[in-house]
N, C-alpha and C positions, 0 to 999 in steps of 0.2 A: 351567370359564365358557368359552362356545366361543364368544361375540363378541370378548373381548377380545385382542389384541397382546401376544406375549410380550415379556417384559422383557428386560434388556440380558443378556447370553451370563454364566453364574456360575461358580465356578474349573468346570474339567474339561468343560465346555460349549461345542460348538463357537460362533463369533459367527454373527449373522444374516449373510450374503454380501449382503443388499439395505441395509445402513446403515452408513453411511459413521463410519472412524474417527476423524477430526474434522473440523473447518471447512476447507471447500476453494474456490478460487476458482473460480467456473462458466467455460465457454470464453470468451475474449475478455475478460474484466471489466480486464482493460487495456485496454483500447478504449475508456473512459468519456466521449474527449475529442468536444465541439460543434465543430461547424466551425469556428469562430474558435479552437480549440486551448484551451480553458477548459477544465476536467472539467466535466461533468453538473450536479455540486453546488452549482457557482459561478454557475451561470446564474437572469438573476433577482435573487435575495437578495444576491450579490454573495459568497457563499460563508457565508454563516451557518448554512447547515445542518449545518455542522461535515463533518470528512474522512472518507472511504470507508478502508477497512481497508489498500488497497493505498498509499493516502496516507499512513497513518502507520508503513507499512512501510518507502517511502521515506526519511520522517524518521529514522526509527530506524537506518538504515542510513548516514544522512550524519551519524551524531554518533559511530558506529566510527571506530577508527584502523585504517589498513592499514599491514603490513609490508614486504609485498613488491608490486611493479608488478605491475596485473593482477590482483591479487586482488579488488579490490573488483567488478570489472566480470564476474569469475566468479561471485561471492556474488550478483551482481545477477539474472546468468542463473540461477543455481541457483534460489535462494528467490524470485524475482518473476518466472522465466520472461518479461523482456524484454532487450529489446535493449538496449546501453550508450546507444544514439543515442535511443532509445525514451525510456529510465529519465530521461536529461538534459533532453529536452524535459519531461517530466510535473514533474521538478523543479524546473524553472525559470519552469512555469505556477504550482507551490504555492508558492513563495515569493513570487508578488503575491497569495497569496489571503487574507484575514483570518482566515480558521479556522486555516490554518497556521500564522498568525503568534501566533494567541490556543494553539494546543497548545503551542507551543515559542518563545517569542517571543527565548530565547538564541538558538537553532541558528538561526533564523529570521535573525536579526539580523546573525552572523556569514556565514551563507552569502552575504545580500544587499552587506555588503562584499566579500566573495570575488569575488562577480562583479564589483563595479564599483559598485554603486549609489550615489548620492551620499548624505548625510545620516547 
């Protein structure tokens, strides 16, 4: 059948170099902030649309415990390709979103307390 694309490579076959091995963040994916500093997803509906993959990864990193000073910053750079400053800016915006609170209420409440929010 000449009009069909070949399927994934089977055992012993070379993979198609044009297929990606897994999900990748497009270049600049970490730069989804609007002029007011809120993620694009929060514009208009106040974050009701949910979290993007980067936001979920940020919350997942915040759930981890770090044994050595600097290890978290190294993981931020390695996993998310963000500077720690950019990561914490996005985290602070994320903590104010209803979508993050709905995603992981215990974590968001703990991080808000650590940040010094009253309540």
